[in-house]
C-alpha positions in Angstrom: 14.8 39.0 -41.1 11.9 37.7 -39.1 12.1 35.0 -36.5 10.3 33.1 -33.7 12.1 32.5 -30.4 11.1 30.7 -27.2 12.6 31.0 -23.7 15.2 28.4 -22.9 17.2 27.8 -19.7 19.9 30.4 -20.2 18.5 32.5 -23.1 16.1 32.7 -26.0 16.3 30.0 -28.6 15.5 30.6 -32.3 12.8 28.2 -33.4 12.2 29.4 -37.0 13.2 32.3 -39.2 12.6 33.8 -42.6 15.7 35.4 -44.1 15.6 38.7 -46.0 16.5 38.7 -49.7 19.1 41.3 -49.2 22.7 40.1 -49.4 23.7 42.1 -46.4 22.1 40.4 -43.4 22.8 39.0 -39.9 23.1 35.3 -39.7 21.5 33.8 -36.6 20.5 30.2 -37.6 17.7 28.1 -36.1 18.8 26.7 -32.7 20.9 29.8 -31.8 20.6 30.9 -28.2 20.8 34.6 -27.4 20.9 36.3 -24.0 17.8 37.5 -22.2 18.9 40.9 -21.0 20.2 42.5 -24.2 18.0 41.2 -27.0 14.5 42.3 -28.0 13.0 38.8 -27.7 14.7 38.2 -24.3 13.5 41.5 -22.9 10.0 40.8 -24.2 10.0 37.6 -22.3 11.5 39.0 -19.1 8.9 41.8 -19.1 6.1 39.2 -19.0 7.3 37.5 -15.8 6.1 38.3 -12.3 8.4 40.5 -10.3 9.7 37.8 -8.1 10.4 35.4 -11.0 12.0 38.2 -12.9 14.3 39.1 -9.9 15.4 35.4 -9.5 16.2 35.1 -13.2 18.1 38.3 -13.4 20.2 37.2 -10.4 20.8 33.8 -11.9 22.0 34.7 -15.4 25.1 36.7 -16.1 24.4 40.2 -17.4 27.2 40.3 -19.9 28.3 43.6 -21.5 27.9 42.6 -25.2 28.2 46.1 -26.6 28.5 49.6 -25.4 24.7 49.9 -25.3 24.1 46.7 -23.2 22.4 47.4 -20.0 23.9 45.4 -17.1 22.7 47.4 -14.1 19.7 45.4 -12.6 17.8 48.5 -11.4 17.9 50.2 -14.8 17.2 47.0 -16.6 14.1 46.4 -14.5 12.8 49.9 -15.4 13.4 49.1 -19.1 11.4 45.9 -18.7 8.6 47.8 -17.0 8.5 50.2 -20.0 8.5 47.3 -22.4 5.5 45.7 -20.6 3.5 48.9 -20.8 4.1 49.6 -24.5 3.7 45.9 -25.5 6.9 45.5 -27.5 10.7 45.4 -26.9 13.6 46.9 -28.8 17.3 46.2 -29.2 19.3 49.2 -30.3 22.7 47.7 -30.8 22.6 46.1 -27.3 23.3 42.6 -28.4 25.4 43.2 -31.5 27.0 46.4 -32.9 25.2 47.6 -36.0 22.0 45.7 -35.4 18.5 46.9 -34.5 15.6 44.6 -33.5 12.0 44.7 -32.3 10.0 41.9 -30.7 6.3 41.3 -29.7 4.8 38.5 -27.7 2.8 35.5 -29.0 0.5 34.4 -26.1 -1.9 31.6 -25.3 -5.6 32.1 -24.5 -4.7 33.0 -20.9 -2.3 35.8 -21.9 0.8 33.9 -21.1 3.8 34.3 -23.4 4.6 31.3 -25.5 7.1 32.7 -28.0 8.2 36.0 -29.4 7.9 37.3 -33.0 10.7 39.6 -33.9 12.5 41.4 -36.8 16.0 42.6 -36.9 18.2 44.3 -39.5 21.5 46.0 -40.0 21.5 49.7 -38.9 22.6 50.5 -42.4 19.0 49.7 -43.6 16.8 50.1 -40.5 16.8 51.8 -37.1 14.3 51.5 -34.3 12.0 54.1 -35.7 11.7 52.5 -39.1 11.2 49.0 -37.5 8.4 50.5 -35.3 6.6 51.5 -38.6 6.1 47.8 -39.3 4.4 47.1 -35.9 0.9 46.8 -37.4 1.9 44.1 -39.8 3.9 42.3 -37.1 1.0 42.4 -34.7 -1.4 41.1 -37.3 1.0 38.2 -37.9 1.3 37.5 -34.2 -2.5 37.5 -33.9 -2.9 34.9 -36.6 -0.2 32.7 -35.0 -2.0 33.0 -31.7 -5.3 31.9 -33.2 -3.5 28.9 -34.8 -1.7 27.9 -31.6 -4.8 28.2 -29.5 -6.9 26.3 -32.0 -4.4 23.5 -32.1 -4.2 23.4 -28.3 -8.0 23.1 -28.0 -8.2 20.3 -30.5 -5.5 18.4 -28.7 -7.2 18.9 -25.4 -10.5 17.6 -26.8 -8.9 14.6 -28.3 -7.1 13.8 -25.0 -10.4 14.3 -23.0 -12.3 12.0 -25.5 -9.7 9.3 -25.4 -9.6 9.5 -21.6 -13.4 9.3 -21.2 -13.6 6.5 -23.8 -11.0 4.5 -21.8 -12.8 5.1 -18.6 -16.1 4.0 -20.2 -14.6 0.8 -21.6 -13.0 0.0 -18.2 -16.4 0.6 -16.5 -18.2 -1.6 -19.0 -15.7 -4.5 -18.8 -16.8 -7.1 -16.1 -14.3 -8.0 -13.6 -13.3 -11.6 -13.8 -11.7 -13.5 -11.0 -8.4 -15.0 -11.6 -8.8 -18.8 -12.1 -7.1 -21.0 -9.5 -5.0 -24.0 -10.3 -6.8 -26.9 -12.0 -7.2 -30.1 -10.0 -6.1 -33.2 -12.0 -7.6 -36.6 -11.4 -5.0 -39.2 -10.8 -4.3 -41.6 -13.7 -5.3 -45.2 -13.2 -1.7 -46.3 -14.1 -0.2 -43.7 -11.7 1.5 -41.9 -14.6 0.7 -38.3 -15.5 -1.7 -38.2 -18.4 -0.6 -36.4 -21.5 -2.7 -35.0 -24.4 -2.8 -36.9 -27.6 -0.6 -35.6 -30.4 -2.1 -32.9 -32.6 -5.0 -32.1 -30.2 -5.9 -28.7 -28.6 -6.8 -30.2 -25.3 -3.7 -28.7 -23.7 -4.8 -25.2 -24.7 -6.8 -23.4 -21.9 -10.0 -21.8 -23.2 -9.6 -18.0 -23.7 -5.9 -18.1 -24.2 -6.1 -17.8 -28.0 -2.5 -16.6 -28.3 -1.1 -19.9 -27.0 -0.2 -22.4 -29.7 -1.2 -26.1 -29.3 1.4 -28.2 -27.6 2.7 -31.3 -29.4 4.1 -34.4 -27.8 6.2 -37.1 -29.2 5.0 -40.8 -28.9 7.0 -43.0 -26.7 
């Protein structure tokens, strides 16, 4: 099974997945959150963080012993993360779930920052870490194509945003500033009564206020 995962607040969240056609498979549906410290995708993300950020995160999240292979000692875990960063991919050898092997690689933006991870996992009955590593070239090619797609979409969005912003500024600069009209002075009526517009006329509608409907008065 192949899946995309992104870092959440307390773990990695599955965004999308493609299930294997084999009947024996591990069900982790979209939206599932898995720990950082004992999954391939989580360790891949942790290995991309600066040292201080990595220390804060490891001290904030519980390092739960999910299986007998889970690493919960911070010092040894940090060494694993250093090795992960050097080789460019992370592994999970029954650390999150008994009987499961997994491998993850990063998907980065044009500045090299991790956006998501692309990973594969399978039951140990079919694959181990060595056999999963044999699929690294195809996995890296898929990650490269996804990076090109994401970076291309981001550039298009940035250009659209910049063009809209510049167009708005140009329209604002080209629009003349008009002073707010003051109250109109009314000449007193000869009879002393307030004059009213004749029925059905538009004399009561100020010019420029096209959204205001003409006022109608009843005859007395």
